[in-house]
N, C-alpha and C positions, 0 to 999 in steps of 0.2 A: 339810456343806452344799456343793453343787456350783455352780460358776459357769461360764457360757459365755464365748465370746470377747467378746461385747458387755459383759458384766458386768466382765470384767477391764479392758477399755478404759475403762469408766466409772469404775472405782476408781483408774485411773491406773497400772496395772501395765505398760502399754505393749505388750501382746501383741495381735497382729493375725493374722488368718487369711491365710496367704500365698496362698491360692487365691481370695481375694475381691478384686474390682477396686475401683477408685476410682469411686464414684458419689455425687454431692452435688448439692444444690439451692441456687442462689444468686439474689440479686436482681441483675439486670444493669443496667449504666449505661454510657453512652459514655465514651470515654477523656478527652474534653475536660472532663468533670465531675470528673476526679480532681484532688485537691489536690497542689500541688507544681509542679515544672517541667513545661512543655509538652513532649509527646513526639509530634512530627509523624510519626516513623517508625512509631509504634505505630498511629496512626490510618490510615495507608496501608500496613498490613501485615496479616499473618495470625496474630498472636499476641495472647494475652489476658494479663491481670494478675489473679492469684489471691491470696487471703489467706495469711498465714503458716501457719495451721492446715492448709491443703491440702498444703504442703510437708512438714509433719511426718507427715501420713498417707501421702503418697506414698513417703516415705523408708522407712516400715515395710513397704511392700508390694513385691512383686516386679514393679516397673514397668520396662519395657525403655526404654532411652534411644534416641532422643530422646523426651521426654514429649509424646505426642500425645493429643488429646482429641476426643470427639464432643460437639457442642453440639446440644441438641434443645429445640425449643419444642413441648411436648406438646399445648398448646391449639390451635395452628395447624398441627400436624403438619409442621413444617419442621425441617430439621437441616443441619448443616455440620460442618467440622473445623477445628481450630486447634492451634497450639503454645502454649507458655507463655513469657512474657518475664521476669516477675518475680513475687515473692510478697510484695507490699507493700500489697495492698488491705486495706480495712477488713474485719473479720470479717463474714461473711454476704453480702459483695458480690463481684462480678466485673466487671471493666471490659473492654469489647469495642470494636473499631473500629466506626466509624459504618456502614460498608458492610455489616458482618456483622450488625448489628442490623436493617438494612433487609432483608437476605436472610432472616433468621429471623422477620421481621414482629414485632419486639419493641419495646416502649415502655419508657421509663425506669421502673425498679422492678418490671418483670415477672419472674416466676420462670423460670429456665432450668435444665435438667438437664445436668450435665457429668459425663462418665465417660471413663476412659482408653480409648484405642483403639490398635490395632496395624494400621498401614497399609503396603501394599507400596511399595517404592521405585519411583517413577515413571520411565518411559522416554520418554514421548511425551505432549504436550498440544497441543490445537488451540484457539486462542482467536479471538475476534471483537471488535474494537473497536466500541463503540456509537455513535461519531460519526466522520465523515470527517476531522475535525481531527487524528486520530491520524496521517494520512498526511503532515501537515506536518512531522513529526519527521524530521530528517535521517538518523538511525540508530536506527530503532525497536527493532532487535534488541538493541543495546547498552543502550538505556534500559530495556527490559523485563528484561534480565538483571540489571541493577543493582537494579531494583525488586523482583524476586523474592527477593532476599537477605533481605527482611523477612518472608518467608513460610516456613512449615514444611510446609504441606499445601496441596493444591488439590482442590476438590470440584467434580465435574461439575454444571453448572447454576448455580453461584455467579457473581455479577457483582462482581468485585473492583474496587478503585480504586487508581490510582497517581498520584503527583504529580510533574510535570516542568515546570520553569520556571514555578512558581506557577500551574499549570493542572492541573485534575483530569481524568483520563481513566478512563472506565469500560470494563471488559473482561469479556466473557462467556466462561466456561470451557465450551467446546462438547463436548470429548471428552478423555478421559484413558486412558492405557495404562500398566500392565495394566488390562484392563477391570474396573473397580471403581468403587464410589461415590466414593472419594477416594484420593489417592496422597500419599506423602511425597516431598518434594523436597530433603531434607537430605542433602548429600554424595552426589549422584548426577548422572550425565550425562543431561540432559533435552533432548530434541528438541522444539523449538517450531515449530508450523505456524500461519500466519496465514490467517484467512478474510477475505473482503472486508468492510470496515466496513459498518455499517447505513447505508443511504441512498446507498451508492456506486454510481454509474452508469458503466459502462465506455465509454470514448470509441470511436466507430466507427472501425474500421481502414480504411485506404485499400485500393483494389483491388490485389490481388497480381498485377501485370502485370510483364512483362519490363522495360518502361521504368522502372517504379518501382524495381525491384531494382537496376538499374545507374545510376539517377538521370540519365536523359537529359533535357537541358534542353528546355523547351517552345519551339516556333518563335516568332519575333518577331511582334508584332501589326502590323496594317496601319499604325498611326500611326508605327511605328518604321522603316518602309521608307525606304530612301535614294532620292532622286531629284535629278538634276543640273539646275541652272538653273530652279528653280521660280518665280523672280521674273518681273516684267513689265518691258519696256523703256519708255523715255520719249524723246520727240523734243524738239529744241531749239525748234522752231516751235510746239509745243503741240498739234500734231495727234495724233489717235489712231494708235496703231501697229497695223497689221494683223498678224494671225497669219500668220507665215511658214511655209513648208514645213519649214524647219529645226526650228521649234518643234514642229510636228506630228510630225516624225520623232523629235525628242527625247522627246516624250510616249509615242510608240509604243515607243521604245527603252527608256524607263523602265518601261513596263508589261511589256515582255518580260523586263527585268531582275528586276522584282518577281515575275513568274511563275517565273523561274528560281530566285529566292531561296526561293520557297515549296517548290519541289521538292528543295532542298538541305536535308538534315537538319541539326539543330543538332550542334555538336561534342560528342564524348563525353569526359567527364571521368572516366576510369576509374582506379581505384587501381592501384598497381604490381602486376603479376602477373596481371591480368585482361584477357581478350580478348573482343571482340564481333564476331560475324559476321552481323549482322542486316540490313545494307544490301543492296539489290538491285544485282547486278553487271550493267552495261550494256556490251556489247562496243563497242570503238572502231570508228567508221565505220558503225554500224548504220543511222543515219538517212539516210546518203548513198545507200544501196542502193535506197531507194524513189523517187528522182528519175527521171522519164520524159523523153522527147524533147520532149513538149509543154511540160513545165515549163521545160526549158532554153531553148526558143524564146521563151517569154514573159519571159525575163530581160532581153532587149534589144528593147523594142517600137518604138524610134525608127527613122527612115528615114535611109539613107546619102546623102552628098553627094560630088561629084567636082569637082576643079578644072578639068578639061578641059570646055569648052563643048560642048553637044550639036551634032551635025552635021545 
């Protein structure tokens, strides 16, 4: 009587076909339903918990370390990848992180197909946070590097979850390299690129002018102009004080000073080693060249007087 490999395994001879892979069907449940101590790192990671019989079968097969698996929901035609953390689940059950059950569109007790997979070592991944709250993290690169230690694989299109400061962040895997459906991130140098978070609006940039580059201060406003003797005088007898010519001259002088201040640019606060040649150079004495004889005659319009009486 002849027996095949399945019959030998059924009778407990422990013989397995080395060319046959690991393919099993399990009832899936979230990690939070597992009996025993709570495992927060499992719920926010990329590893599953299988029964002890899976370890016995994997040990008899030529499975390459690390043990990676493809998880497939044949009903909804969804799939993902994961590593394995422990073999302590009840027989016929597998425990998955909550985000993985959402990705595969699985409910508690649904059937899931698990088979071993061989994935290339990843060199690049592009991710996109699903909320702008991710930008509030002071060092997102370090936080993500620490969170990815709980993952063995990354699958393009999955929305993983990480926990930081008791807050859950969802992250979409946009692209992986080498170009493949999934990659292994165990013991490899992985380059991580960030895409703008969902809902992020970039602030408008100021105009790229020379004044903005060297940070020229804005000229003072009208209310900050200096003026001498702006108050009004009072007489001891209570009579009103007439506006004197000196006050008029002061106001005209103040207006000329204000006009002069408007033409004077604000001081430049340049850092050490930088020069600015943007001011217009006015040669000394240029305004005096435009004075004519008529203008000089009008400077002294009064009449002369002599001490000697006329004859």
